[in-house]
C-alpha positions as a printed NumPy array, in Angstrom:
array([[ 25.032,  -5.637,  -1.408],
       [ 22.049,  -5.244,  -4.199],
       [ 23.543,  -3.571,  -6.88 ],
       [ 20.857,  -4.064,  -9.512],
       [ 18.241,  -2.454,  -7.402],
       [ 18.788,   1.353,  -6.577],
       [ 18.322,   2.708,  -3.129],
       [ 16.429,   5.948,  -4.081],
       [ 15.072,   6.232,  -7.73 ],
       [ 11.603,   6.87 ,  -8.576],
       [ 12.494,   7.637, -12.418],
       [ 10.534,   4.762, -13.815],
       [  7.511,   5.476, -11.63 ],
       [  4.437,   7.387, -12.855],
       [  1.493,   8.45 , -10.892],
       [ -1.304,   5.819, -10.575],
       [ -4.721,   5.549,  -9.268],
       [ -6.153,   2.087,  -7.982],
       [ -9.435,   1.045,  -6.563],
       [ -8.095,  -0.502,  -3.193],
       [-10.036,  -3.321,  -1.876],
       [-10.804,  -3.238,   1.876],
       [-10.779,  -7.044,   2.694],
       [-10.204,  -6.476,   6.386],
       [-13.789,  -5.313,   6.855],
       [-14.358,  -8.43 ,   9.422],
       [-11.055,  -7.846,  10.997],
       [-10.847,  -7.524,  14.919],
       [ -9.486,  -4.111,  14.209],
       [-12.745,  -2.225,  13.792],
       [-11.045,   0.871,  12.24 ],
       [-11.493,  -1.276,   9.053],
       [-15.264,  -0.882,   9.478],
       [-17.289,   2.226,   8.415],
       [-19.021,   2.654,  11.788],
       [-15.879,   2.832,  13.916],
       [-13.725,   4.752,  11.352],
       [-16.274,   7.369,  11.284],
       [-16.386,   7.693,  14.96 ],
       [-12.609,   8.58 ,  14.703],
       [-13.429,  11.226,  12.192],
       [-12.479,   9.224,   8.968],
       [-15.073,   9.45 ,   6.06 ],
       [-15.346,   5.458,   5.873],
       [-13.595,   2.291,   6.799],
       [ -9.817,   2.249,   6.305],
       [ -8.098,  -0.099,   3.743],
       [ -5.479,  -1.892,   5.658],
       [ -1.854,  -0.875,   5.34 ],
       [ -0.863,  -4.324,   4.356],
       [ -3.245,  -4.211,   1.215],
       [ -1.75 ,  -0.582,   0.237],
       [  1.858,  -2.07 ,   0.741],
       [  1.208,  -4.727,  -1.611],
       [ -0.133,  -2.446,  -4.326],
       [  3.095,  -0.568,  -3.839],
       [  5.078,  -3.392,  -4.662],
       [  3.417,  -3.98 ,  -8.025],
       [  5.326,  -1.419, -10.33 ],
       [  8.536,  -2.474,  -8.426],
       [  7.781,  -6.041,  -9.459],
       [  6.867,  -4.94 , -13.023],
       [ 10.11 ,  -2.848, -13.28 ],
       [ 12.551,  -5.23 , -11.469],
       [ 10.835,  -8.452, -11.894],
       [ 11.643, -11.159,  -9.546],
       [ 14.955,  -9.507,  -8.328],
       [ 12.804,  -7.119,  -6.146],
       [ 10.705,  -9.938,  -4.611],
       [ 14.17 , -11.75 ,  -3.795],
       [ 16.167,  -8.809,  -2.558],
       [ 14.526,  -5.771,  -2.839],
       [ 13.522,  -3.552,   0.252],
       [ 11.23 ,  -0.457,   1.082],
       [ 10.292,   1.683,   3.8  ],
       [  6.69 ,   3.286,   3.638],
       [  5.303,   5.954,   5.299],
       [  1.399,   6.345,   4.707],
       [  0.613,  10.349,   4.707],
       [ -3.227,   9.799,   4.211],
       [ -5.803,   7.251,   4.875],
       [ -6.8  ,   4.822,   2.   ],
       [-10.596,   4.36 ,   1.388],
       [-12.087,   1.687,  -0.633],
       [-14.616,   4.056,  -2.423]])
């Protein structure tokens, strides 16, 4: 049981904007390239979910410190695509 990390609280979070880096442009999954993503109806290359997940952990680590990395968990549902620009 993790008592020092709440299971559902966003009281300490505030809206944030980030400039997401798409480091998956050379990935075998071509949805991370402009040309393929645009063929599927996106405006440009998608930033990988792994990168976005990493950005999401930053405020939790700032708030909880190493305790989040050691024992924290999170379930994430991406509602919209993330673009580099």
